[in-house]
Each structure stands twice: as structure tokens, then as C-alpha cells.
C-alpha positions in Angstrom: 10.1 11.3 -35.3 9.5 14.4 -33.3 10.2 17.8 -34.9 12.4 19.0 -32.1 14.6 15.9 -32.6 15.1 16.7 -36.3 15.8 20.3 -35.5 18.5 19.4 -33.0 20.1 17.0 -35.4 20.1 19.4 -38.4 21.4 22.3 -36.3 23.8 20.2 -34.3 22.6 21.7 -31.1 21.4 20.3 -27.7 17.7 20.4 -26.9 16.8 23.2 -24.4 13.2 22.0 -23.8 13.5 20.4 -20.4 9.7 20.0 -20.3 9.8 17.5 -23.1 9.4 13.9 -21.8 12.2 12.8 -24.1 14.7 15.2 -22.5 17.7 13.8 -20.6 20.7 15.6 -19.1 23.2 14.0 -21.5 24.7 16.5 -24.0 26.5 13.8 -26.0 23.1 12.7 -27.3 21.8 16.3 -27.6 19.8 15.9 -24.4 17.3 13.6 -26.2 16.4 10.0 -25.6 15.2 9.6 -29.2 18.5 10.8 -30.5 20.3 8.4 -28.1 18.4 5.5 -29.4 18.8 6.6 -33.0 22.6 6.9 -32.6 23.3 3.9 -30.5 20.4 1.4 -31.0 20.2 -1.2 -28.2 22.1 -0.1 -25.1 23.2 -1.9 -22.0 21.6 -1.2 -18.7 24.9 0.6 -17.7 24.7 2.9 -20.7 21.1 3.7 -19.9 21.9 4.4 -16.2 24.7 6.8 -17.3 22.3 8.7 -19.5 19.6 9.0 -17.0 21.9 9.8 -14.0 20.6 6.9 -11.8 22.4 3.8 -10.6 22.7 0.6 -12.6 20.9 -1.2 -9.8 17.9 1.1 -10.1 17.7 0.6 -13.8 17.8 -3.2 -13.2 15.0 -2.9 -10.7 12.9 -1.0 -13.2 13.6 -3.7 -15.9 12.7 -6.5 -13.5 9.4 -4.9 -12.7 8.6 -4.3 -16.4 9.4 -7.9 -17.3 7.1 -9.0 -14.4 4.3 -6.9 -15.7 4.7 -8.0 -19.3 4.7 -11.6 -18.1 1.5 -11.1 -16.2 -0.2 -9.5 -19.3 0.9 -12.3 -21.5 -0.4 -14.9 -19.0 -3.7 -13.0 -18.8 -4.1 -13.1 -22.6 -3.5 -16.8 -22.8 -6.1 -17.4 -20.1 -8.8 -15.5 -21.9 
């Protein structure tokens, strides 16, 4: 866990460090993706799109591309 996450939880405040790669513009989760995952666990693509402020379709496109890359990697490992 990151120290800033612990600090935000303990002090019940939103993260102000917009330079952090875990920062999101979603105050219900203290502006932190780590806190969002800790609070909610697995989330739907729609819940993720709400937190990131992008469309559901865009999140689905990203997921599809990731699955494709992972499948290629798995295939390459079995070939070797």
C-alpha cells in the first residue's frame, strides 16, 4: 500500500496529489484508484468508466485490447 493512501484513509480526506499515477477525479473514493479497489473490489466496466470520466465504450475497447495482448503473450509462451 502506498503511504498517501493510508494517510487519506486515516485522515478521511481526498488526495490532492494530482501528479500521482493512482489519482482519479472521483471524490467518493478519495481521488485514489487504490482506495476505490480496496473499497469496492471487482467493479463493472460501467463503474470504472464513471470513475475515470470516460465512456463505457472506451473502457470496453481498452479491455478488448488488453485481452488480445494477454492472449498473444500466453500463445508465445506455449510456443517456446
